[in-house]
C-alpha positions as CSV (number, residue, x, y, z in Angstrom):
1,M,243.7,132.7,156.1
2,R,245.0,133.9,159.5
3,A,246.1,132.3,162.9
4,V,243.8,132.9,165.9
5,V,243.4,131.1,169.0
6,K,239.4,130.0,168.8
7,Y,237.8,127.3,170.6
8,G,241.4,126.7,172.3
9,A,243.5,128.2,175.1
10,L,246.5,129.1,175.9
11,T,244.1,129.3,179.4
12,A,245.8,131.4,182.8
13,L,247.9,128.0,183.0
14,G,248.6,128.5,179.2
15,S,249.5,132.2,179.7
16,L,251.8,131.4,182.8
17,V,253.4,128.9,181.0
18,L,254.6,131.1,178.3
19,S,255.6,134.1,179.9
20,A,257.7,132.1,183.0
21,L,258.6,129.4,180.7
22,A,259.1,131.1,177.4
23,V,257.4,128.1,175.4
24,A,253.5,128.5,173.8
25,P,251.2,125.9,172.7
26,A,250.8,125.2,169.5
27,D,248.7,127.8,167.9
28,G,244.9,126.8,168.0
29,A,244.0,128.5,164.7
30,D,241.0,128.0,167.1
31,S,236.6,131.1,166.9
32,P,231.7,127.8,164.2
33,V,225.2,114.1,157.0
34,P,223.9,112.0,158.6
35,G,225.0,108.1,158.6
36,A,229.0,109.0,159.0
37,P,231.2,106.9,160.5
38,G,231.1,107.5,164.5
39,T,227.2,108.7,164.4
40,A,225.3,108.0,167.7
41,T,221.8,108.7,168.5
42,R,221.0,108.7,172.2
43,T,217.6,108.1,173.7
44,G,218.6,106.3,176.7
45,P,221.0,105.8,179.6
46,A,224.1,107.5,177.7
47,N,227.0,104.9,178.0
48,S,228.6,103.1,175.0
49,H,227.1,99.8,174.9
50,T,223.5,101.9,174.4
51,A,225.3,103.8,171.5
52,A,226.5,100.5,170.1
53,A,223.4,98.6,170.1
54,L,221.7,101.8,168.7
55,D,224.0,102.3,165.7
56,P,226.0,99.5,163.7
57,D,228.7,102.1,163.2
58,S,229.0,103.3,166.4
59,A,229.3,98.9,167.8
60,A,231.9,98.3,165.6
61,E,233.6,101.5,167.2
62,A,233.1,100.8,170.4
63,R,234.7,97.5,170.0
64,G,237.1,98.9,167.8
65,T,238.1,101.1,170.8
66,A,238.1,98.2,173.7
67,R,240.9,96.5,171.5
68,A,242.9,99.3,170.7
69,A,242.8,99.8,174.3
70,H,243.5,96.5,175.4
71,R,246.4,96.7,172.9
72,A,247.7,99.8,174.2
73,A,247.3,98.9,178.1
74,A,250.1,95.9,177.2
75,A,252.5,97.9,175.3
76,G,252.1,101.1,177.6
77,I,254.3,103.7,176.7
78,R,258.2,103.9,176.5
79,F,259.3,107.4,177.3
80,G,262.7,108.6,176.6
81,P,264.4,111.8,176.2
82,C,262.2,114.5,174.0
83,P,263.1,114.7,170.4
84,K,264.8,118.2,169.5
85,A,261.4,119.3,167.8
86,E,259.7,119.3,170.7
87,M,261.9,121.6,172.6
88,L,260.9,120.3,176.0
89,P,263.8,120.0,178.7
90,A,264.3,117.2,181.3
91,P,262.6,116.2,183.5
92,V,260.2,116.2,180.6
93,T,260.4,112.9,178.9
94,C,258.4,112.1,175.7
95,G,257.1,108.7,174.0
96,R,254.4,107.6,171.6
97,V,251.2,105.8,172.1
98,E,249.3,104.1,169.0
99,V,245.8,104.6,167.9
100,P,243.1,103.0,164.9
101,L,242.9,105.9,162.1
102,D,239.5,104.3,162.2
103,Y,237.9,102.7,165.2
104,A,235.6,100.8,162.8
105,R,238.5,98.8,161.9
106,P,241.2,98.8,164.7
107,D,243.7,96.2,162.3
108,G,243.7,98.4,159.9
109,R,246.2,101.8,159.1
110,K,247.8,103.0,162.3
111,I,248.8,106.7,163.7
112,R,250.7,107.4,166.7
113,L,250.2,110.3,169.2
114,T,252.8,112.2,171.0
115,V,252.8,112.1,174.5
116,S,254.8,114.1,177.1
117,R,255.5,113.6,180.7
118,V,256.7,114.6,184.2
119,R,256.4,111.9,187.1
120,A,254.7,113.3,190.0
121,S,257.1,115.0,192.6
122,G,255.5,113.9,195.7
123,K,256.2,110.4,198.1
124,A,255.0,107.1,195.4
125,A,252.6,106.6,198.7
126,T,250.4,110.0,197.6
127,R,250.6,109.5,193.7
128,Q,247.1,109.5,192.4
129,G,247.7,109.1,189.0
130,A,248.1,110.7,185.6
131,L,246.3,114.2,185.2
132,V,246.2,114.4,181.5
133,F,245.2,118.0,180.0
134,N,244.1,119.3,176.4
135,P,244.1,123.0,175.8
136,G,241.4,123.1,173.2
137,G,241.6,124.0,169.2
138,P,241.1,122.1,167.5
139,G,244.1,121.9,166.5
140,A,246.1,122.6,170.1
141,S,248.9,120.7,171.6
142,S,249.1,120.1,175.3
143,M,253.2,118.5,174.6
144,Y,254.4,122.0,176.7
145,F,251.9,120.8,179.9
146,P,254.4,119.0,182.1
147,M,256.4,122.1,182.6
148,A,253.9,123.7,184.5
149,A,254.6,121.4,187.2
150,E,257.0,124.0,188.1
151,L,254.8,127.0,188.4
152,P,253.8,127.8,192.2
153,E,249.6,127.2,191.3
154,W,250.5,123.7,189.9
155,K,253.3,122.5,192.6
156,R,250.6,120.9,194.8
157,I,248.6,119.1,191.8
158,A,251.8,117.6,190.3
159,A,253.1,116.7,193.8
160,A,250.1,114.5,193.3
161,Y,249.9,113.3,189.8
162,D,252.2,112.4,186.8
163,I,251.5,115.7,184.2
164,V,250.7,114.2,181.1
165,G,250.1,116.4,177.8
166,Y,249.9,115.1,174.2
167,A,249.4,116.1,170.8
168,P,245.9,115.3,169.3
169,R,245.7,113.2,165.9
170,G,246.4,115.6,162.8
171,V,248.6,117.7,165.4
172,G,252.8,118.5,165.6
173,R,254.3,115.3,165.2
174,S,251.1,113.2,165.6
175,A,250.2,111.8,161.8
176,P,250.2,115.9,160.8
177,L,247.6,116.8,158.7
178,S,248.5,119.9,156.1
179,C,245.7,121.9,153.7
180,E,248.1,124.5,152.1
181,N,251.5,125.6,152.1
182,P,252.3,127.1,155.3
183,A,253.7,130.1,153.5
184,D,250.7,130.9,151.9
185,F,248.8,130.6,155.1
186,S,250.6,133.2,156.4
187,K,250.5,135.5,153.6
188,A,250.8,139.2,154.8
189,P,249.4,141.8,154.9
190,T,245.4,140.9,154.4
191,Q,242.3,142.9,154.7
192,S,239.8,142.5,157.2
193,P,236.6,144.7,155.8
194,V,233.9,144.9,158.9
195,H,231.4,145.3,155.8
196,P,232.7,143.3,152.9
197,S,232.0,143.9,149.5
198,E,230.4,141.7,147.3
199,S,233.5,141.2,145.1
200,Y,235.4,140.4,148.1
201,K,232.7,137.8,149.4
202,R,233.2,136.4,145.9
203,E,237.3,135.9,146.5
204,R,237.2,134.2,150.0
205,I,234.4,132.1,148.7
206,A,236.7,131.2,146.0
207,E,239.4,130.7,148.7
208,A,236.9,128.3,151.3
209,K,236.7,126.3,148.1
210,A,240.4,126.2,147.2
211,Y,241.0,125.2,150.9
212,A,238.7,122.5,151.1
213,R,240.0,120.7,148.3
214,G,243.4,121.2,149.5
215,C,242.6,119.1,152.5
216,A,241.1,116.6,150.7
217,E,244.2,116.2,148.2
218,H,246.6,116.3,151.3
219,A,245.0,114.1,153.6
220,G,243.3,111.8,151.2
221,A,241.3,108.4,152.6
222,A,242.2,109.8,156.1
223,L,240.2,113.2,156.1
224,P,236.9,112.0,157.6
225,H,238.5,110.1,160.7
226,F,239.9,113.7,162.0
227,T,236.7,114.3,164.4
228,S,235.9,114.7,167.9
229,L,234.9,111.3,168.5
230,N,237.7,109.7,167.4
231,N,239.6,112.6,169.6
232,A,237.5,111.1,172.3
233,R,238.3,107.3,171.7
234,D,242.1,108.2,171.1
235,L,241.6,109.7,175.1
236,D,240.4,106.2,175.6
237,V,243.6,104.6,174.4
238,L,246.0,107.0,175.5
239,R,244.4,106.3,179.2
240,A,244.9,102.6,178.9
241,A,248.4,103.1,177.7
242,L,249.4,105.3,180.6
243,G,248.0,102.0,182.8
244,E,245.1,103.9,184.4
245,K,241.6,102.3,185.1
246,R,240.1,105.2,185.2
247,L,240.9,108.6,183.5
248,T,241.6,112.0,184.9
249,F,241.3,114.9,182.6
250,M,241.2,118.5,182.5
251,G,240.1,120.1,179.1
252,A,239.7,123.8,177.9
253,S,237.6,125.2,175.6
254,Y,237.2,122.8,172.9
255,G,238.7,120.5,175.4
256,T,235.6,120.4,177.4
257,Y,234.1,119.1,174.1
258,F,235.5,116.1,173.2
259,G,235.9,115.7,177.0
260,A,232.1,115.8,177.3
261,L,231.8,113.5,174.4
262,Y,234.6,110.9,176.5
263,A,232.1,111.4,179.8
264,T,229.3,110.0,177.8
265,L,230.8,107.3,175.7
266,F,233.1,105.8,178.7
267,P,231.3,107.2,181.6
268,S,232.9,104.4,184.1
269,H,236.5,105.2,182.9
270,V,236.3,108.5,184.3
271,R,237.9,109.4,188.0
272,R,238.0,113.0,187.8
273,M,237.2,115.4,185.0
274,V,237.8,119.5,184.7
275,F,236.1,121.4,182.2
276,D,237.6,125.2,181.9
277,S,235.6,127.0,179.6
278,A,232.9,124.8,178.4
279,V,231.7,124.7,175.1
280,D,228.4,124.6,174.4
281,P,227.4,120.9,173.6
282,D,224.1,121.4,172.4
283,P,223.7,119.3,169.4
284,R,222.0,122.3,167.4
285,Q,224.8,124.4,168.2
286,I,227.9,121.9,167.1
287,W,229.3,124.1,165.5
288,Y,227.7,126.6,163.0
289,G,225.4,127.7,166.2
290,N,228.4,128.1,168.7
291,N,230.3,130.2,166.0
292,L,227.1,132.9,165.6
293,T,227.1,133.0,169.4
294,Q,230.8,133.6,169.8
295,S,230.9,136.5,167.5
296,V,227.9,138.1,169.7
297,A,230.2,137.4,173.1
298,F,233.4,138.9,171.6
299,E,231.4,142.5,170.9
300,R,230.8,142.4,174.3
301,R,234.3,141.9,175.3
302,W,235.9,144.2,172.9
303,L,233.4,146.4,174.9
304,D,235.2,145.7,177.8
305,F,238.7,146.3,176.8
306,R,237.7,149.8,175.3
307,N,235.9,150.6,178.4
308,W,239.7,149.5,180.3
309,I,241.7,151.6,177.8
310,A,239.5,154.4,178.3
311,K,239.6,154.3,181.8
312,H,243.2,154.4,181.6
313,D,243.4,157.7,179.2
314,R,246.1,159.2,181.0
315,T,248.7,156.4,180.3
316,Y,247.4,155.5,176.5
317,H,245.7,158.7,175.3
318,L,243.1,157.1,173.1
319,G,240.0,158.2,174.4
320,T,238.0,158.9,177.9
321,T,234.8,156.9,176.1
322,P,235.0,153.3,174.9
323,E,233.5,155.2,171.4
324,E,236.8,157.2,171.5
325,V,238.9,154.5,171.9
326,Q,237.0,152.8,169.1
327,H,237.8,156.2,166.9
328,S,241.5,155.9,167.5
329,Y,241.3,152.1,166.8
330,E,239.7,153.0,163.4
331,K,242.6,155.6,163.1
332,V,245.1,152.7,163.3
333,R,242.9,150.6,161.1
334,A,243.2,152.7,158.2
335,G,247.1,153.5,158.7
336,V,248.2,150.3,158.3
337,A,245.8,149.2,155.2
338,M,247.6,152.3,153.5
339,E,251.1,151.3,154.8
340,P,251.3,147.7,156.6
341,A,253.2,148.1,159.8
342,G,256.4,146.7,159.9
343,G,255.8,145.8,156.2
344,K,253.8,142.5,157.5
345,V,250.8,144.0,159.5
346,G,247.7,144.9,157.7
347,P,243.9,145.5,158.8
348,G,243.7,141.7,158.8
349,Q,246.7,140.8,161.2
350,L,245.6,144.4,163.5
351,Q,242.3,142.1,163.8
352,A,244.0,139.0,164.9
353,A,245.9,141.1,167.4
354,M,243.2,142.7,168.8
355,L,241.2,139.2,169.2
356,G,243.8,137.5,171.3
357,A,242.5,140.8,174.0
358,G,239.3,139.6,173.4
359,Y,240.9,136.1,174.7
360,Y,243.3,137.0,177.6
361,D,243.2,140.4,179.7
362,D,246.9,140.1,180.0
363,Y,246.8,141.3,176.7
364,W,245.4,144.3,177.2
365,A,248.0,146.6,178.5
366,M,250.4,145.5,175.1
367,R,247.8,145.7,173.2
368,A,246.7,149.2,174.3
369,T,250.4,150.0,174.2
370,A,250.8,149.1,170.3
371,L,248.0,151.2,169.5
372,S,248.9,154.4,171.3
373,E,252.5,154.2,170.0
374,Y,251.6,153.8,166.2
375,L,249.5,157.0,166.1
376,K,252.5,158.6,168.2
377,G,254.1,157.6,165.2
378,N,255.9,154.4,166.5
379,P,254.4,151.1,164.6
380,A,257.3,148.7,166.1
381,P,255.1,147.6,169.0
382,L,252.1,146.7,166.9
383,A,254.5,145.4,164.3
384,A,255.7,142.8,167.1
385,Q,252.7,141.4,168.4
386,A,250.8,141.8,165.3
387,S,253.6,139.4,163.2
388,L,253.5,135.8,162.9
389,R,256.7,134.6,163.2
390,P,258.1,132.6,159.9
391,V,258.9,129.7,162.6
392,A,255.5,129.3,163.9
393,A,253.8,129.4,160.3
394,A,254.4,125.8,159.7
395,D,252.5,125.1,163.5
396,S,249.8,127.3,162.9
397,E,249.1,126.2,159.0
398,N,248.6,122.4,160.8
399,G,246.5,123.8,163.3
400,N,244.2,125.7,161.5
401,A,243.9,122.2,158.9
402,V,243.2,120.2,162.2
403,Y,240.7,123.1,163.6
404,T,238.8,123.2,160.1
405,A,238.9,119.2,159.4
406,V,237.5,118.5,162.9
407,E,234.8,120.8,163.1
408,C,233.3,120.4,159.5
409,N,233.6,116.6,159.9
410,D,231.8,116.9,163.0
411,A,228.2,118.4,162.1
412,P,226.2,119.6,159.0
413,W,227.0,123.3,157.6
414,P,224.9,125.4,155.9
415,T,226.1,124.4,152.1
416,D,224.2,127.3,150.8
417,W,226.1,130.7,150.8
418,R,223.0,132.6,150.8
419,I,222.4,131.8,154.4
420,W,225.5,132.3,155.7
421,D,225.3,135.9,154.2
422,R,222.2,136.2,155.2
423,D,223.0,135.6,158.8
424,N,226.2,137.2,159.4
425,T,225.4,140.2,157.7
426,E,222.4,141.1,160.4
427,L,224.6,139.6,162.9
428,A,227.4,142.3,161.7
429,R,225.0,144.9,161.9
430,H,225.2,145.2,165.8
431,A,228.7,142.5,166.7
432,P,230.5,143.6,163.8
433,F,234.2,143.2,165.3
434,E,234.7,139.6,164.5
435,T,231.8,138.2,162.8
436,W,233.0,138.3,159.2
437,D,236.2,136.9,160.1
438,N,234.7,134.2,162.1
439,V,233.1,133.4,158.6
440,W,236.1,133.3,156.6
441,M,237.6,130.8,159.0
442,N,235.1,128.2,159.0
443,L,233.6,128.8,155.5
444,P,235.6,125.9,153.5
445,C,233.1,123.8,155.8
446,A,230.3,124.8,153.2
447,Y,232.2,123.0,150.8
448,W,233.4,120.3,152.6
449,P,234.3,117.1,150.3
450,A,234.1,114.2,153.5
451,P,230.8,112.8,155.5
452,R,229.5,115.2,157.7
453,Q,228.7,113.2,161.1
454,Q,225.6,114.2,163.5
455,P,226.8,115.3,166.9
456,L,226.4,113.3,169.7
457,D,223.7,113.9,172.3
458,V,225.9,114.8,175.2
459,R,224.3,113.4,178.7
460,T,224.9,111.2,181.7
461,W,222.5,110.2,183.9
462,P,222.4,110.3,187.9
463,G,225.0,107.9,189.6
464,E,226.8,107.3,185.9
465,L,229.3,109.3,186.1
466,P,231.5,110.3,189.0
467,P,231.2,114.4,190.0
468,T,232.9,116.4,187.6
469,L,233.8,120.1,188.3
470,I,233.1,123.2,185.3
471,L,235.1,126.5,186.0
472,A,233.7,129.5,184.0
473,A,234.3,133.3,183.6
474,E,230.9,135.3,183.1
475,R,232.0,137.3,180.3
476,D,234.5,134.6,178.7
477,A,233.8,135.0,174.3
478,A,235.6,132.4,172.9
479,T,232.9,129.8,175.2
480,P,229.9,132.1,176.3
481,Y,229.0,131.6,180.3
482,E,225.6,129.9,178.8
483,G,227.6,127.0,177.1
484,A,228.8,126.1,181.2
485,L,224.9,126.4,182.2
486,E,224.3,123.7,179.4
487,L,226.9,121.6,180.5
488,Q,226.2,121.5,183.8
489,R,222.2,120.7,183.2
490,R,223.5,117.8,180.5
491,L,226.5,116.0,183.1
492,A,224.3,114.5,186.2
493,G,226.4,115.4,189.1
494,S,228.4,118.4,188.0
495,A,229.6,121.0,189.8
496,L,230.1,124.6,188.5
497,V,232.7,127.6,189.3
498,T,231.8,130.8,187.6
499,E,234.3,133.8,188.0
500,R,232.0,136.6,188.1
501,D,232.2,139.9,185.8
502,A,235.6,138.5,183.9
503,G,236.5,137.2,180.7
504,T,239.8,135.4,180.4
505,H,239.0,132.2,178.1
506,G,240.4,129.4,180.2
507,I,241.1,130.0,184.1
508,A,242.4,127.1,185.9
509,G,245.7,127.4,187.7
510,G,245.6,131.3,187.0
511,G,245.4,134.9,189.0
512,N,242.2,133.8,190.5
513,T,243.1,132.0,194.0
514,C,239.5,131.4,194.9
515,V,239.1,129.3,191.9
516,N,242.5,127.4,192.1
517,A,241.3,126.3,195.4
518,Y,238.3,125.0,193.9
519,M,240.1,123.1,191.5
520,E,242.4,122.0,194.3
521,D,239.7,120.3,196.3
522,Y,238.5,118.7,193.3
523,L,241.8,116.8,192.0
524,L,243.4,116.3,195.0
525,R,240.3,115.5,197.4
526,G,237.5,114.9,195.1
527,E,235.5,117.7,196.9
528,T,233.0,119.8,194.7
529,P,231.3,122.8,196.0
530,P,227.8,122.5,198.1
531,A,224.7,123.3,196.1
532,R,227.1,121.6,192.7
533,H,227.7,125.9,192.5
534,A,230.3,128.4,193.6
535,E,230.8,131.7,192.7
536,C,234.5,133.7,192.6
537,A,234.8,137.5,192.7
538,P,237.0,138.6,189.7
539,H,240.4,138.5,189.2
540,R,242.5,141.7,189.5
541,E,242.4,144.1,186.5
542,P,245.4,144.4,184.4
543,N,247.6,147.4,185.2
544,P,248.4,150.2,182.5
545,V,251.7,149.7,181.6
546,S,252.9,152.7,178.6
547,L,256.6,152.0,177.2
548,E,257.8,155.1,179.0
549,E,257.1,153.7,182.4
550,R,258.6,150.3,181.5
551,P,261.3,150.5,178.7
552,S,261.3,146.9,179.2
553,S,258.2,146.1,177.6
554,R,259.3,146.6,174.1
555,K,260.0,142.9,174.5
556,L,257.1,141.3,173.6
557,P,255.8,138.5,173.4
558,P,254.5,137.0,170.0
559,I,250.8,137.0,168.8
560,V,248.9,133.6,169.8
């Protein structure tokens, strides 16, 4: 297994926090049976009462959510100094909120979610409430989010809002989920064949079956309750515990999906919602289809990266065309297969590092430098960027466990290996960069021991939901642009801001002042673009940086 971001975003926000504050969000190990608890089918107006009327399980869970929210509103959250494990300095404070493990049985087993907060810095008269953020995953935490209040891009928003982060169920200290020993999960070096042999496929099938069994053994009866619907219900309990009658929420990547579920289940509880880098919520795409689409999009983004390297051949000497750059990359891949860089970076770790460049062009100069230096005989930059830190192994395994449990529980997956093999063998012919690694990450879902839900039909009707804001980069690979268009079609009154000709995953609060202006207009004044659509020019391309030009670049951040 390997740790990558999937439907989780550092986002532009997270990248800023990482670089300016030296704190990274938890690794999101993030890419893709009727009758299970939480299943709901929609044929009419999209609200929780309709769902309850149509489905007895949903009716029980709707009542359970209301009961849990009522209790949370009465109890509130007792905030105080953050535990050392969170590594959050003052003025950030921490607390916990209690939620039912099973919303159909709200008086049964409870779990506690960790919450972090910085109070609004402005005058009390101008405070607009709490802004809650989720960076995606599934499996990522936003406990670090209040630290963004100190960043220039967030100052005005932080003056108006309490900045609130939290760890969703299963993540971090929120009833943590594990599926295997972190040391086994983070074993290195590993292989990453673009066109795997039949024997390699059999090995990975065996690993996927063992991983699924490990999740069942570790989680026990709790396993079916790690779902996107429960994440949405937990969000409503958190809203109540914060004393908010209506929720102001920003979700990135996977956070847009359960944010959309929240808007569908609790439209009257929504104040404002920002969806940054939207997952396609079409039930037919959750989650197998979305993973196939994602692999295609990463191929396009990998080409963008190679084109950029070729444009800066004077700096990197990796080739003047994307084809020549690919050839240089294959040399590096062959080299680390024979002798792992730093003893730990083989083809699997190399691939994960380059995948990071598919998410964030902030990494392009670092990754290109690592490839260039390796071919000059200096493997140190590549080893530094592509090695998983020992201290991060447990967080990475935890994030991957939650990712797997939520996606496997959320929807039906093919249970016949021949379907996976057929679909991805064909896909890898024209999109080889990420296809098979995507398969291995999700394959435990083919052998999942818990019941599968049918995905909720995300949809709201005119007048049911306040205006919402969707932000999307046109060439985003992790959540392809088509997902933003689909989400806008499904949420009545939503507005879309598109960053044209750009592909960074997560654009809120980043380097595009046009995008940030639309976000501020919405969060501070409730204003959305006219005609429900606006376009922004792309943010500036990364500057090429070589080790010779910038010796300080030897101090590189860890891979995410």
